N, C-alpha and C positions, 0 to 999 in steps of 0.2 A: 458128696455135698461139699461145696466150697467153704473154706474157713476164712475167706476174706472178710474184713470188718465191714467195708462198704458204706457205713453210716458216718457222716461228718456233721459236726455242729459248730456254728459260729455263736459262741456265748458272748454277746456284745454288751456294752455299757447301757445302751438305750434300746437296742432291739436284738433278738436272737433268732436263728434260723436252723433248720435241719434238712439235710439232703441225703440222697442215696445214689451210689454209683451202680449202674446196672446196664449190661449190654453195650458198653462203650460210651454211655452218656450219663449225665447227672440229672436227677430230678429233685427240685426243691419242693418239699411237701408244703401244703397249705393248711391253714387253720380251718378245721371243719366248721367253725363258727365265724362266718364272714369271708372265708376263702382268701385271706391275706397270707402272703408268704412269711411276713415278719411277725414275731411275737414281742411286744414291748416287754423289756426286762423290768417289770414292775410287779410287786407283790402287795396285796391288800389283805388285811385281817379283819373279818367281821366277827361277830359274837359266835356264830355257829359254823363258819366256813372260811376257807382260804381261797382267794381269787388271784389269778395270775393273768397278766396280759392287758388287752384293751380295756376290759371292764374294770380292772384294778386302776388303770390310769385315769379313767373317768371319775373315780372316787376321790382323787386328789383334792378337788374343790369342795367336796362334801365332808371328807373325813381325813385330812392330810396327816394327822398324827399316827394313823394306822396304815399308811401307804408308804412303801419304800422303793426307791429306785437308785440308780447309779452306784449300787453296792459293789460292782466289779472294781471300782477304784479303791476299795478298801480291802480287797482280797489280800490275805497274808498279813493283815494287821490285827491288833488286839481289840479293834473297835467292835461294838455290838449295838443293836438297835432295840430300844425298849418299845414294846407293843402294848399300849394301854388296854386294848380290848381283850388281851389274853394275860396281861400282867406278867409277862416274861420277856426275855431278851432273845433276839435272833442275830446270829452272826452272818457275815457276808457269805460264808460257805453254805450255811443252811438256806439262805434266800436264793442263792444260785442253784442249789439242788432242786428247789421248788420250780424254778424256771425250766431246768432240764427235764424234770418229770412231766411238766406240761407239754414240752416239745414232743414227748413220746406219743401224745394223743394225736399229733399231726400225721402219724404213719397209718394211712388208711388201709394198707395191705394186711393189717393184722399181725405183722411181724413184731417180735419183742426182742430187739437186739440186746445182747449182754456185753458187747464190746463196741466202742465208739472212738472216733477221733474228735477231740475238742481243740479249738484254736485258742491261742493266747498271743498277746502282743509280743513282738520280738524282744522288747526290753524288759519283759517280766523277769524278775530275778527268780532264784530257785525257790524261795519261800512262797512267792505268789504262784509259781507253777504248781508246787505241791498242794497248795490250797485249792487250786482248780481241779486237780485230780481227785482230791477228797470230795469235792462237790459232786463230781461225776459218780464216784463210788456210792455216795449217800443217795444219789438219784436212782440207784439200782443197776448201774452198769458195772459188771464184774471187772472189766478191764477198760482202762482209759489211756489212750495214747495222745500225746500233745503235739500240736503242730503250730509253728509260728505263723502269725497272720500274713506277713508279707510273702512268705513261701506259698501259702494257700492262694493268695491273690495272684501270684505269678503263675501257678499251675492253671488257674482259671483263664488267665490271659493267654498263656502259651498254647493250651490245649483247645482254645477257641479258633486258633489259626488253621486255615485249610491247608497251608503249605508249611510243613515243619522246617523246610530248608530256609525259610525266610527269617528264622530266628537264630542266627549264628553270631550276632553281636552281643552287646550288653545293654541293659536298660535299668531304669530306676523305678521302683514301686513307691509311690507317695501315698501313704495310708493314713488319712485323717478321719478318725471315727468319732463316736459320741463321747469317749472319755480318754482315748489314748492316741498317740501319734507314733508312727514308724516310717522310716525310709530305708529301703534296702537296695543294694547294688546287685544285680542279677545277671548271670551270663550262662550261655549254653556251651558246654564242653563235652565233646564226644557223645552227643545225644542226651546228656544229663544236664539238668538245670542246677546251678549252684548259686547260693547266696554268698558273695565274697566279702561283703561288709555291710554294716547297718548302724543306724543311730535311732534314737527315739526318746520319747518322754511319756511316762505312764500317767501324767497329769496334764495332758493337753488335748482338748477335743471340744466337741459341741457343747458339752455341759459347761465348760469355762466361758463359752460365748453367751450362753443363757445367763450365767452369773454376771457377766460384764454388762448385759442389758439392764439388769436389776441395779447393780451397784454403781454403775457409771452414768446411767441415763435416767432410770426411774427414780431412784433415791434422791439424786441432786434436784430433780424437778419438784419433788415433794418438799424438800427442805427449803427450797426458795420461798415457799409459803410461810416458813418460820413456825410451823405448828408441830413439827416432829423432831425434837432434839434426840440425839443418840439413836436415830432410826435404824441405821445399819447394824449397830450392836444388838438392838432389840429384835431385829430380824434374824440374825445369825445365831444367837444364843438359844440353846434348847429350852431355857426357862424364860426367854425374852417375851415381852408383851406381844410382839408381832411375829413370833416364830411360825405360827400356823400360816400366816399370810405369806411368809417366805416361800414355803413349799408350793403354795398356790401360784405365786409369781413365777417360780421356776417353770411350771407347766405353761403358763401364759407366755413367758419369754421364749420358750421353745417354739410355740405357735407363731410368734412374731418373726422369729428367725426364719422359719420355713416360708412364711408369706413374703418376706423380703428377698427370697430367692428369685421370685418372678415379678415383684412389685417394687416400686420406689418408696413406698411408705406403708405402714401398718399401724393399727390401733391396738392399744392394750387397755383393757377395762377391768377394774376391780373395786373392791369396797374396803375402806379403812375408817374405823371409828364411825360406822354407819353413814359414811360419806362416799358417794359414787365418784370414782376417779376415771377420767378418760384422758389418755395421753397418746400422742402420735409419735411414732419412732420412724425416722427416715432411714433409707439405706445408707446414705452418707454418714449419718450419726453412728449407725451400727458398724460400718466399716472402720470408722475412726477409732472405736473402742476395741476392735479385735485386730487392728493392723499390726501392732507389735507382736502379737502371738503368731500371726501368719508369717511375719518377717522372721521370727525366731525359728519356725519350722523350715523356712527356706535356707536359713543359715546352717541348720543341721545338714541339709542336702549338700550345701557348698562344702561343709566340713568333710563329707565323704569324698567328694571330688578332689579336694586338695590332698587328703590323706593318701589317695590312690593315684595321684599325679595324672588326673584325667581332665581333659577339656570338654567343652560342650559338644564338640565334633566327635568325641569318642563315644557318646551316648546316643543310642537310636531314638529313644523317646522316654517320657515320664508317664508311667501308667498311673492314672488317678483312681484311688480306691477309698471307700469310706463315705458315709452319708454326709459328712461335713464338706466334702469336695464339691457338693452342689452349690455352695456359696460362690457367687461370681468372683468375688475378690480373690479367692483361693486360686482358681485357675488363672486369673489375670496376673497375679503376682508371681506365681511359679513360672509361667511362660516368659514373662518379661525379664525376670531377674536371672533365670538360668540360661535363657536362649536355646532351650531344647524343646522340641515338639511335644505337646501335651496330648496324650491318648486317653480318650474317655469312652472307648468302645466297649469296655466291660461294665456291666451294671455295678455301680459302686456299693449298692446295698447287699447284693447276693454273692458277689465275687468270692468272698472269704468262705462262705458255706459251700459254694461250688467246688472251690479248690480243696477244701477239707474232704469232700466226698471223693474227689479224684484220688487224693492221697489214700483215703480209707480203702479204695478199690485195689491198692497195691500192697496193703498191709494184711498180715495174717494175725488172727487172734490166737493167743496161747490156748492150748487145749484145756478145758475144764476137767476137774477130777471126774473120772468115770464112775457112775453110780454102780454099786455092787448089785450082782444078780440082775443085770440088765436083760430084759426079755429079748429073745431072738425073733427075727421076722421069719415067718414060715417060708421055707424054700430058699432062704438066702444063704449063700456060702459065706463062711467066715474068712473072707479075703480082705486085707487092708492095704491101702496104697499111701505111701509117704512120698509126696511129689516135690520136685524142685524145678523152677523155671523162672524166667524174667517176666513179670506181669505187664510191664510197659517196655516197648522196644521200638527203635527206628529201623531195625533190620527186617528183611522180608521173610526170613526164616528164624525160628527160635528153637534152641536146644531144650529138650524136655527129658527128664529122667525121673525114675520112681523106684523106691524099694518096696517090694511086695512081700507081705507076710501072710502065712497060712499055707495050706496044702495046694501047691500049684501044679502038681504032676497031672498030666493029661488035659490040662486046660490051655486055652489060647486066648489072645486078645486082639482087639482092633481099635484104632483111634480114628474117629471121623469128625470132620468139622461140621457144625450145625447147618451151614448153608450148602453143604455138599462139595465144597471146593477143595477138600483134602481127604484122602483115605489111605491109611497106612497099610491096608491089607491085613489078612489074618496071620498072626505069628504066634509061636509057642510062648506061653506065659512063663516067665522065669522070675527068680528072686530079685533080679534087677533088670529093668527095661529102659530103653532110651530111644528117642526119635528126634529127627529134625522136622519140626512142624511148619508147613507152608502157611503164610499169613496173607489175609486180604488187607490191602493197603488202606491206611487211614480209617480203620474200623476196629471194633471189638470182635475178636475171634473166640468163639466158644467151641471147645472140643469135648467130646464124650468118649469115655473108655468103656468099651463093650467086652464082656467076657463070655467065652463059649466052652461047652463041655466037649468030650471026645467025639460026640456025634454032630458037632457044630451047631448045637442048639444054644441060644442065648440063655445065660443063667443070671439070677439076681445077685448083685454084690453091692457093697457100699463104696462105689467108685466116685471119686471127686470130679467135679466139673473143672475143666481147664479153661481159664479165661485170660487171654493175652490181647492187650490193646496195642495195635501197630500205628506208628506215626504220631503218637502222643508222648508227652514228656513225663519223666519221673524226676525226683530230686536226688541229688548226690548225698545229702545229709543235712542235718540241722546245725547251724553254727552256735557256738557258745556265746551268749550275749555280753558277758563280762569276764574279766580275768578272775581265775580262782587262785588264791594264794594261801600260804600259811604265814603266821606271825612268828618271827624269830628275833632273838636278842641282838641288839646293836650296842655292844659294850663300849665301843669307841665314843659313842654319843650318849651313853647311859639312857638308852630308850629302846624301843622295838621298831622293827621295820618289816616290810612284806617281801616274801620270796615267791616269785611266780611259779605256779605249778602248771596250770592250763591257761593258755593265752586266749583272749577274746577272738572269736571267729574260728577257733579250732572246731573241727567237725566231731560231733558226738557220735558214739560213746568214746570215752577217753580213759586211759589208765597210765599211771606213772609211779615209779619207785625211786625214792631219794634216800641218801644217807646223811644224817645230821649229827653233829657233835654235841654231847651233853655239856652245857656251859657251867654247871654248878653241881657240887656233890650233894646228894639227897640221902640223908641218914634215915634208916628205918625208925630210929627213936625220935626223929624230929617231926616238924609240922609242915615241911615244905612239900612241893609237888612239881611234877613236870607237866606242862600244858602243850597240847597240840591243837592249836586254834586255826580252823579253816574258815576263811572269809571270802566274800564275793564283792568285787569292786575293781577300781583301777589299781594296778600294781604301784602307781606313783603316789597314791593317796596315803594319808596317815592311817594306821590300822583301825583306829577308833571310828573312822568315817565310813568303813566298809560294813557290809551286811554279814553278821556272823551266821555261818551255816552249821557248824558243829564243833564241839570241843571234846577231846579225850583228855581227862585229867587223871594222871597217874600219881596217886597219893603215896606218901611214905609208907602207909599201912598196907599198900598193895604190893610192896616189894618183898621178894624172898631174901635179898641181900641188899646192902647199901648200893646206891647207884653212884658210881664214881665219875667225877668231872673228867672229861676227855674221852669217855667211852662213847660208843656209837649207838644211835637208834635208827632203825630202818623203817621208813614210813611209806606205805603204799596207799595211793588215793585212786579211786575209781568212780566215774560218774556215768550214769546210763543216759540213753537218748531222752528218757523222760525225767532226767535230772535227779535221780536218786544218788546220794553220795555215800560211798563206803570208804572208811578209813581204817587202816590196820597199822599198828605200831609194834615193832619188835625191839626189845632191849637186848642187843646182841651179847653183851657181857653177862647179863642176868639170865638170858635164855627165857624171857617172858614175852608173851604176846597179848596185846590189847586191841580189840576191834569193835567197831560199831557202824551201823547203817543209819544215816541221818535223813529224816524226811521233815525238815522244819516247815511249819505251815503258818506260823504267826510271827510277825515282827512287832516288837514293842517299840513305841516311840516315847522315850523318856525326855521330857522337856528340859529338865536340868542337865542331863547328859548332852543334849543337843546344844544347849548354851555353852557347856564346857568345851565342846568341839569347836564352836565358833570362836571362843576366846583363844584356844590353842592355835587355830588358823590365823587369828588376828596377830598373835605374837610372831608367827612365821612370816606373815606378810610384812610386818614392821621391819623385821631383820632383812628380808629381801629388798625392801624399798631402800633401806639405808645403803646396802651394798651396791645396788644399781645406781643410786645417786652419786656415791663415791667414785664409781667407775665411769660416770657420765653416760650411762646407758638410759637415756631419758625415756625412750619409747617403752622399754621394759618397766621402768618405774611408773609410767602412766598406766600400764596394764595392771600393775599391782595396786595402784591407787583405786582403780575401778573395782578391783576385787574387794578392797577394804570397804568401799562404799556399799557394795552388795552384802558383805558380811554385816555391816552396821544395820542395813535394812532388815536382814533376816532377824538379827538380834532384837531390833525394835518391834518387829511383827510378833516375835515369840512372847515378848513382854505384854503385848496387847491382847493376845488370844486368851479367851476365857477357858477355864478348865473343862467346861461342857460344850465347847464349840462343836457345832454339827457339820462343819464343812471339812473339806480335804486339806485345808491349808497347811496344817503341821506336816503332813506327808509331802506336800509340794515343797515346803521349806527345807525339809530334810533332803529331798532330791536335789534341790538347788545347792544346798551346802556341799553335797558330794561332788557335784560338777565343779563348784568353785575350788574344792580341795584338789581336784584333778588339774584344773587350770593353773592354780598356784604352783603345784609341783612341776608342771610342764613349762611354766614361764621361765625363760632363761636356761631351759634344758640344753639347748645347743651349746651354750657357753660352758655348762657343767660337763658336757660330753667332751668338749675340746680340752678342758682342764684335766679331766680324769684320763683321757687318752695320752696327753702329754706326760702325765705322771707315770702312766703304764710304760711308755718307752724309756723314761728316765730309769725306772726300776729295772727294766729289762737290760739296759746297757750296764747298769751298776752290778747286777747279778753276774752277767756274762764276763765282765772285766775281772771280778773277784774269783770266779770259777777258774779262769785261765791263769790268774796269778798263783792260785793255790794248786793248780793242776788237779782239781777235785772231780774225778770221773763219775763217781756215784751221783753227785749233785748235778752234774751236767745232764745225766739221763733224766732226772726229775725236771730240770729246766726245760729240756726239749719236750717233755710231756705236757708241761703247762702251756707252752706256746704252740702246741701241735695244731690247734684249730683257731689260730689267731685271726685269720681273715673272717671267719664266721662270727666270732663274738665282737670284733671291732665294727663289722658292718651292721650288727644288730642295733646299733645306736641306743643300747640299753645302758644307762649309767651304772646300775647295780651289777650287771654282768661284767662290764669292763672293770669296775672297782673290785669285784671279787677276784678276778684274775690278777689285778694289780696287788691285792693283798697276799695272794699266793706267792708272787714274786718277792714281796716285802719279807714274808716269812722265810723264804729260801735264802734271801740275801742276809738276813740276820743270822741264820744258822752258819753261814759261811764266815762272816766276819767276827762272830762272837769268840772264836778261838785265836784271833789275831791279837798279838800284844798291843799293837797300835790302838785298837779299839778301847782297851781298858786304860791305857796311858792317857789318851785324849779325854776320856770320861773322868778320870781322876783329876786332871788339871782343871776341868770344868767345875767340879764340886769343891776342890781345894781353894779356888778363887772366890768362893762365896763366904762372906764373913760368918764366923761361928755363931754370932748372935742371931743370925737369920734362921738357924736350925731350931727344932723343937727342944733339943737338949744340947746347949752349946758345949758343955764339958765333954759329953760323949762324942760329939762331932769332932772336937779338937783331938781326942784320943785316936779316932779312926783316921784322921788326916795324918797323924804321926805314924800310924801303922802303915798307911799307904806309902808314905815317903820312904820308910825303911824297906818295904817290899820292892819299890822301884830300884833302890840301891842294890838289892840282892838279885834283881831281875826275877823275883818270884811272882809271876803273873796270876797264879791262882789266889795267892794271898791278897794281891792288889784288887782282883775281881771282888773278893769278899768285902774289902774295905769300901769299894765303890757302892756295892749293894747296901751296906749299912748306912752310908752317907745319904743315899737316895731315900731310904726309909725314914731318915730323921728330918727330911724336908717337910714343911707344912703342905697339906693336901693341895692348897691353891697355888703352890709354887713348884710342885713336882714337875720335872721336865722329862716325861716318859719318852718323848721323841729323842731327846739327847741321850738318854740312857740306852734305849733299845735300838736307836738308829733307824728302824724301819717301822715302828709303831705297832707291833703285835702285842697281844695281851695274854 
C-alpha cells in the first residue's frame, strides 16, 4: 500500500478546493450538493447547526451577523469573531478548520485521508503558516504539509504541457486571488522546477476590490444626497448603525465585480433606512478605483525583474493564476507594462488545487504509530518493504531500491509494470533489493511487487505499490519567504540591530550554528537576563518592525554560575520545510544548554507599539533627509520625503481606526509599515556600501602597515584570516557584513598600536590641551596632567597610559572622544 499523501487542498480566501493525484493525473472533487468544484470559504451559524459553503453565503443577506468570510486574511492574528447565535467567539483557525472538514465530504470514494498538502500564499510568514497547519490538524488531518501557492500553480502549469522539453527557460507566476497576491520567478534546472525569487502582499486581492466598490463608489453616491453623515464609519464599525449593511454590500459588490468581467455596467440594489437604492456601476468606474492596486502588483513584478537583472526578453511568459485575474484590466495592464506574453491556459480557479495534488503525489506521509496487537491477515507473510525511489522523473529509467525485513529465506520476488511494459523476472528475495525500472514516457507508471514461495506460488504480503510519473515536474524545494534574523546589541549606536541567519529565498529545510559574544556580565544574584530573540522580516529593517518568532530568555536564576562578559554562547537554529523553528543556546563557559521549538500561531497587533514604530521610522527618515540634502542627493531626498508622507498617512489612519474596527486595515497598515522600513533602510544603501567599503580598505592598509612596522608575525596570521574571503563578503553588497569585517580589522589595528609609545603620547597631548575646567573634576584632572608630564620625562609609558585613561574617565559623557582614545572605535 502506497504511503503517498496524494490529497491537496487550496484553502482560499473566497473559495477552497480539494483534489487527488492518482495514476498520473489529478482529479478535482466536486461538491455532492450542486456538483461545483469550488466551496465558498464562508461559515454560517444557525441556532441548531453550522453551514459551510454556498448555503452559508446565501445567508449573508438574511443574517450577516452570523456569517463569516475572508477569515484567511486574519490567519495568525489575535482577531476572533463573535457569533451572536452561539454567544461565543470563533478564531480564523477554527473557521478554516470548518471549511477543511467540509471539503472532506467532496471525496466520493469514501477515503478518509489522514495526511494532506494545504497551500499558503508565498508571502505567508511563519506565524500564518503555523496557524494554517493548526487548522488542518483541527480538521482531523494527522499530518499537514504546506506548499506555497505559486509553486502549486507552477506545477499545474508545467505538468499540463505535453512536451516537457519546451519548459527549459524561466517564467513568472502572477497569482492574484481573493485575498492575497504573489508573484514568483520560476525556472527549470536539470528537470526540477525551482522558485528563484518571489514578492507578494497578503492583503491584496479581490476582497479589496469589493471594498473599493463600496467605499469609493457606493458611499460617495449616497453621501451626495446629504442624508448619511459618517456613513463609512457607521458601516465599518462593529457597533456601527449600518454594520449589518456593510456585510450585505460586500456580497453585492462581489457580484458586481463578477458581472463587470463580461459587461460594461452592472447594477447594485440594496435597502437603507427602508429606502430602496439602485445604483449603476460602470466598468470604467470600477477600473478607476482598482487601478492603483493593480499597478502596485505590476510594480512588484518589476521589482523581481530588476533584482534579478532580467529583461522582458529573458522571460518566456507570465502565467496568470487566481480568480481576480479574470478582471480584464489585470490582464491588460500586466501585458502592456511588462511587455511579456500573458498565458491564461491554466484554469485560474483550480490551478493551485491541481498543483497541490501533484505535489501530494510526490510526498510521503510519516508513519502513524502502529496499534498494539494488530491482527494479522490470514495467510499473509510478515514481510515489510521500505522503498526509495524518485516519484517524478524526466529519465526513461528510474533506480528503485528497498530494504526488506522478515524471513526472506526461500522466497523470490518479481516487479511488473501494470500495463505489462516491464517485467524484472523472478529473482531471489534478499534483505536489500534494487532494480532499474523501465518507464512509459509522459505517463504515470505503476509497478507491483509480487512475492513467491519456494514452489513459485504467489504469497500474500504487504507490498507497497510503486508509482513513478515520467515526463512531469517536481519541485527542488520551497524558498524561505523572508529573512530570519536574531537581534543583537549594537553598542556603538546604543541600540540593537539584526544579524542575518537564513536569507530570503534559501531553500527549506535550513540549519545553522553561530558563536556570539556575551556583551554584559549577568550575576546570579541580579535581575538581568540574556535574550535570544529570533525574528522574521528584512535584515535591513529595525528589529521592532519584524515579526517575532521566538525568544529564549536566560534569566539570572537559570544560571549555575555568573555569566561573564566576553564569554561565548553557541546558538543553533533549525527551520523545517513546514516552518517549525528550533533554537538551542549553549553557554560554553557555564556548560549550560537551553533549547525550545517554536510554533507561533498568533500575531498581536498593538496599536500603540505600531505608532511607536512609525515615530521611530519618522526620526530615521528626518535624519536621512537632512543628510541627503546636505550632500545634494536630491533624488534620494525625494524618496525619503515620499516615505515620510506614507508614514504620516499610516499614522493618521491609525488614529482614525476605532478599537472595534471589523476590517483588515490595521494588518494592512502594519504590512505597509514594514515595507516602508525596508525601503527607508535601503534608500542610499549604495552610498553606505561605498563608504563602508572605503573604510574597510583604509583599515586594511592601516593594519598591514603597522604589522610590518612592528614585524608582528602572530597578528599577521590573524590579519590574513580576516581577509581570507574578501572577494566573497565585498561582493555580497551587505553593509553589515562588510562593516563586521571592518570592525575586526579595527580591533586588530588597536591591538597593534596600543603598545606603541606614540599612541599614548599623542593621546596625552590631546587631553592635556583641554582646559581643566572642562573636566568633571578640574583638580583631579590637573593632577593627572602633572603625572602624565612627569611620565613623559621618564619615558614611563605604562604610567602615561594610566594617566590618559584617568583623564578620559574625567571627561563629561557628551564630550568623551572614544575614537581619539581608542583610535579604532572598539568598545
